[in-house]
C-alpha positions as CSV (number, residue, x, y, z in Angstrom):
1,X,-54.9,37.0,-47.9
2,X,-52.6,35.0,-45.6
3,X,-50.1,35.0,-48.2
4,X,-50.2,38.5,-48.5
5,X,-49.3,39.0,-45.0
6,X,-46.8,36.5,-44.8
7,X,-45.2,38.1,-47.9
8,X,-45.4,41.3,-46.1
9,X,-44.0,39.7,-42.9
10,X,-41.0,38.7,-44.9
11,X,-40.4,41.9,-46.6
12,X,-40.3,43.6,-43.4
13,X,-37.9,41.2,-41.8
14,X,-35.9,41.2,-45.0
15,X,-35.8,45.2,-44.9
16,X,-34.5,44.8,-41.0
17,X,-32.0,42.5,-42.5
18,X,-30.6,45.2,-45.4
19,X,-30.6,48.0,-42.9
20,X,-28.6,46.0,-40.0
21,X,-26.0,44.7,-42.9
22,X,-24.9,48.3,-44.0
23,X,-21.8,49.5,-42.3
24,X,-18.4,50.7,-43.7
25,X,-15.9,48.6,-42.1
26,X,-12.8,49.6,-40.9
27,X,-9.8,48.1,-42.9
28,X,-6.9,47.2,-41.1
29,X,-4.9,47.0,-44.3
30,X,-4.8,48.8,-47.4
31,X,-6.9,46.8,-50.5
32,X,-4.8,45.7,-53.2
33,X,-8.0,46.6,-55.5
34,X,-11.6,48.0,-55.4
35,X,-14.1,46.7,-57.4
36,X,-17.1,49.2,-57.9
37,X,-20.1,47.6,-59.3
38,X,-22.3,49.2,-61.9
39,X,-25.7,50.2,-61.4
40,X,-27.2,51.6,-64.7
41,X,-26.7,54.8,-66.6
42,X,-29.5,57.5,-67.6
43,X,-28.4,59.3,-70.6
44,X,-25.0,58.0,-70.7
45,X,-24.4,59.4,-67.3
46,X,-24.5,57.5,-64.1
47,X,-27.7,57.2,-62.5
48,X,-27.7,58.4,-58.7
49,X,-27.3,55.1,-57.2
50,X,-24.1,54.6,-59.3
51,X,-22.5,57.9,-58.8
52,X,-23.2,57.1,-55.1
53,X,-21.2,54.0,-55.4
54,X,-18.5,55.8,-57.5
55,X,-18.3,58.4,-54.6
56,X,-17.8,56.1,-52.1
57,X,-15.1,54.2,-54.2
58,X,-13.2,57.6,-54.7
59,X,-13.1,58.2,-51.2
60,X,-11.8,54.5,-50.8
61,X,-9.3,55.2,-53.5
62,X,-8.0,58.7,-51.9
63,X,-7.3,56.9,-48.8
64,X,-5.1,53.8,-50.4
65,X,-3.6,55.6,-53.4
66,X,-1.6,52.2,-54.2
67,X,-5.1,50.3,-54.5
68,X,-6.1,49.4,-58.4
69,X,-9.9,50.1,-59.4
70,X,-11.9,47.9,-61.6
71,X,-15.1,49.7,-62.8
72,X,-17.7,47.0,-63.8
73,X,-20.7,47.4,-66.5
74,X,-21.2,46.4,-70.2
75,X,-23.6,48.1,-72.6
76,X,-27.4,48.4,-71.6
77,X,-30.1,48.2,-73.7
78,X,-29.8,50.9,-76.4
79,X,-26.5,52.5,-75.0
80,X,-23.8,53.3,-77.1
81,X,-21.0,53.1,-74.5
82,X,-20.3,50.6,-71.7
83,X,-21.1,51.6,-68.2
84,X,-17.1,51.1,-66.9
85,X,-16.3,53.3,-69.7
86,X,-19.0,55.8,-68.0
87,X,-17.6,55.2,-64.7
88,X,-14.1,55.5,-65.5
89,X,-14.6,58.8,-66.9
90,X,-16.7,60.0,-64.1
91,X,-13.5,59.0,-61.6
92,X,-11.0,60.7,-63.9
93,X,-13.2,64.0,-64.4
94,X,-14.5,64.4,-60.9
95,X,-11.9,63.1,-58.9
96,X,-8.7,63.4,-61.1
97,X,-7.8,59.7,-60.5
98,X,-5.2,58.6,-62.8
99,X,-6.3,56.7,-65.7
100,X,-3.7,54.2,-65.8
101,X,-5.1,53.3,-61.9
102,X,-8.4,52.3,-63.3
103,X,-9.6,49.2,-64.9
104,X,-12.7,48.6,-67.3
105,X,-14.7,45.2,-66.9
106,X,-16.6,46.2,-69.9
107,X,-18.8,42.9,-70.8
108,X,-20.9,42.4,-67.9
109,X,-24.8,42.7,-67.3
110,X,-24.9,40.9,-63.7
111,X,-23.2,41.3,-60.3
112,X,-22.5,37.6,-60.7
113,X,-20.5,38.4,-64.2
114,X,-19.2,41.5,-62.8
115,X,-17.1,39.7,-60.5
116,X,-16.3,36.8,-62.5
117,X,-15.2,39.0,-65.2
118,X,-13.0,41.1,-62.9
119,X,-10.9,38.0,-62.2
120,X,-8.8,38.3,-65.7
121,X,-8.3,41.8,-64.8
122,X,-7.0,41.2,-61.5
123,X,-4.8,38.5,-62.7
124,X,-3.4,40.9,-65.5
125,X,-2.3,43.3,-62.8
126,X,-0.6,40.6,-60.4
127,X,-3.3,39.9,-58.1
128,X,-5.9,36.9,-57.8
129,X,-8.9,36.1,-55.7
130,X,-6.7,35.6,-52.6
131,X,-6.1,39.5,-52.7
132,X,-7.5,41.8,-50.3
133,X,-10.4,43.2,-52.7
134,X,-13.0,45.8,-51.5
135,X,-16.1,45.6,-53.4
136,X,-18.1,48.7,-53.3
137,X,-21.9,48.7,-53.7
138,X,-25.2,50.2,-52.6
139,X,-26.2,49.2,-49.0
140,X,-29.0,47.0,-50.3
141,X,-26.4,45.1,-52.3
142,X,-24.1,44.5,-50.0
143,X,-24.7,40.9,-48.4
144,X,-25.5,39.2,-51.8
145,X,-22.8,40.6,-53.4
146,X,-20.2,39.7,-50.9
147,X,-22.2,36.2,-51.1
148,X,-21.6,35.9,-54.8
149,X,-18.1,37.0,-54.5
150,X,-17.3,34.3,-51.5
151,X,-18.9,31.8,-53.7
152,X,-16.8,32.5,-56.9
153,X,-13.9,32.3,-54.5
154,X,-12.8,35.3,-53.3
155,X,-11.2,34.9,-49.8
156,X,-10.3,38.4,-48.5
157,X,-13.5,40.3,-49.7
158,X,-14.6,43.4,-47.9
159,X,-17.9,45.0,-48.9
160,X,-18.4,48.8,-48.7
161,X,-21.5,50.3,-49.0
162,X,-22.8,53.5,-50.8
163,X,-26.2,55.1,-49.1
164,X,-29.2,54.5,-52.0
165,X,-30.6,57.8,-52.6
166,X,-34.0,58.2,-50.6
167,X,-35.7,58.6,-54.2
168,X,-34.8,55.0,-55.4
169,X,-34.2,53.0,-52.1
170,X,-37.3,51.0,-51.2
171,X,-37.9,50.5,-54.6
172,X,-34.2,48.9,-54.6
173,X,-34.8,47.3,-51.4
174,X,-37.8,45.4,-52.8
175,X,-36.1,44.6,-56.3
176,X,-33.1,43.2,-53.9
177,X,-35.5,40.7,-52.1
178,X,-36.4,38.9,-55.7
179,X,-32.8,39.2,-56.8
180,X,-32.0,37.4,-53.5
181,X,-34.4,34.5,-54.1
182,X,-33.6,34.1,-57.8
183,X,-30.0,34.4,-57.0
184,X,-30.6,31.3,-54.5
185,X,-32.5,29.3,-57.1
186,X,-29.9,30.3,-59.7
187,X,-27.3,29.0,-57.3
188,X,-25.2,32.4,-57.6
189,X,-24.1,32.0,-53.9
């Protein structure tokens, strides 16, 4: 029983940490690129969590029209289209972002691979891990995504959070607790 209360106590502290970590920073300089991390598809359409990330990324892209955009996500189980392709189509259809501004990282299935596989795309457009990069992800995911990016050598990373829909928020926060632990064990950061 003590272990249960210890876990509940840890989860409480972790949830408080996540809630306090969420903010949208003020950027003094335009980002060179915006990386929007994937978050799953439902019937070949963005999940509500992914829609929130894309909407937040599009807001930043509208403010900084010279910034390139990288959308990330490969093929999920039983899917015929990559998450990155669906993300690009969403940004084009809903926000009229020019297709040449959007680059697809379509091989990854994790945050670690999203960021690692984005490096060649950054290089292709004349940028690198020392460029000013904005990473857009969900509010619960920003601390871990930033830690992974820094561990991989990104030096000017700005994390911007999209609000997690209430219907999935606490489940996502609970999953993130275990992802934090596994990321530490796997030395992702």
